[in-house]
Steps between C-alpha positions, in 0.01 A plus 500: 500500500632839403600717796223758538751734663670536162184508288555862400836402352335270244595742223858375542409200290436124522710326762640825641398405855687169475799666335533756780453240774776286345735794452810536714648844556794629696504846659851609590468778755177540697514873558291782358477356148518128581224516761258663256586246232444215747166644605379534141618154394316349796182680400513376138551139610868414455554171680871469575737755649867518590568813706855614573596765754752476786378807693262566788232766493611834646345840559671638188308246289160590638414767244505258205491128587152370425367244749715611793346594833618756751551217748750339262743780579521413870494126432769519232297286263694381198386632165448147370263421788308813407496369141366163612230663710397741226479242220339227710246749632389568144535150358519230769560234235820662373822301542740747654872431541686764695878542504649727766826538311663653198354333188846376401502267802200313357540584132411148391132548586472764228542229236142387557359853470305620199574867565735680738422846635813695591418764763849600611671832558833479325617465142747232602222289653293540184794396286554181702133406485488555126806286443338216694159523337658516155701193581186303580274659237260661747321828427603775740284801586712769664328773706662792673475867592711773647461845648777743413574869543503716189517881485410543868198272485438128514398293202364145482586257224455129446498221247346168409710283267415163349817305433418201280735220398659564158387863495676824593613516861529782751851578377375523142237745622766714663341457839790306648834660416849477638477865607179438696644191659794709616309789651161349593541546875570872483152639422257233620285613791571869460148580615579394856407212727125493428427593137133471411509231238190285539305659214774463233556144616129437446517628143811299420375181667173515309686544172725204585203276586333607177804376306489176694137448401582561136774237518297224660136535411334473155311828519777690319644348183781752461840336482712606799771731378745739659313716750648798679252724678619825659314666786510872564358555845489878463274490194328175616568330168616159379634487145686267267869581505624659177811280533295219349469691170873464449503128577243372253619165367814505715629174645650500845879484483550466878353152530523203264219345301239302690653192344818568700322551833331286759629262761653182354411321826140621506299312237280728294209258518448629852418841351316364196181478706539853635218745435765705317740246343839611374581492125714189557222327691243589232720355226572184700133450580403552133757245391361251750146554378583464129 
């Protein structure tokens, strides 16, 4: 019997409820952006979660972390426990795996994920996540924002980037550069200890979840391509980055072809039954069926 809770999502197409329930996602970083993504994914019926965050909830997080309670400050509740409580409170049937550690300590669990959401602060962390997801042919949705001082006032900016296997990467897009990797710590957090960031995080998280729905459900038949959305918090606008106009038809030269990637010790049949199979898994499955 179809879940009546999700009846108003029927426009997503035949089998969308089963697809979402079978989907496995990872959220790396359960802060301002990650918590809103987790909340939305729970509402739409995603069934399997891997949440990574080594930190406990503190007063400085209270202005932006969705699902946290004031009492969590005194109790020093871990962010992953807040994640478990938030997601289970929305969807008690969700299978939630929490990891109170840096994602690299349990990187192997990402291999079973259909999509990874990167919600981290630094360019170096983004670069490492992208290298790993490219290696294992997993779509990565990167979300981030910053508040910086410009001409004696503060400005808000942010981005949502879809990094797909065998397409242009964040280095191709000019988002990750050697110069940014070298100076990233200098300007971050210029707005002070408690920047008001919950509303930009909401915009960015919703855009990221929208991309996820386009990837996994049959409601949108557009082929997933390079996506780079830029957020201007001062004009309250989200727009397609003009960088994409200069990359039409470009192949990524920072990572090899999908035929050169993947884990030789992780059989692709395991991912052939994924709700979003890799190109290798699709080809292998087609060969088996023919």
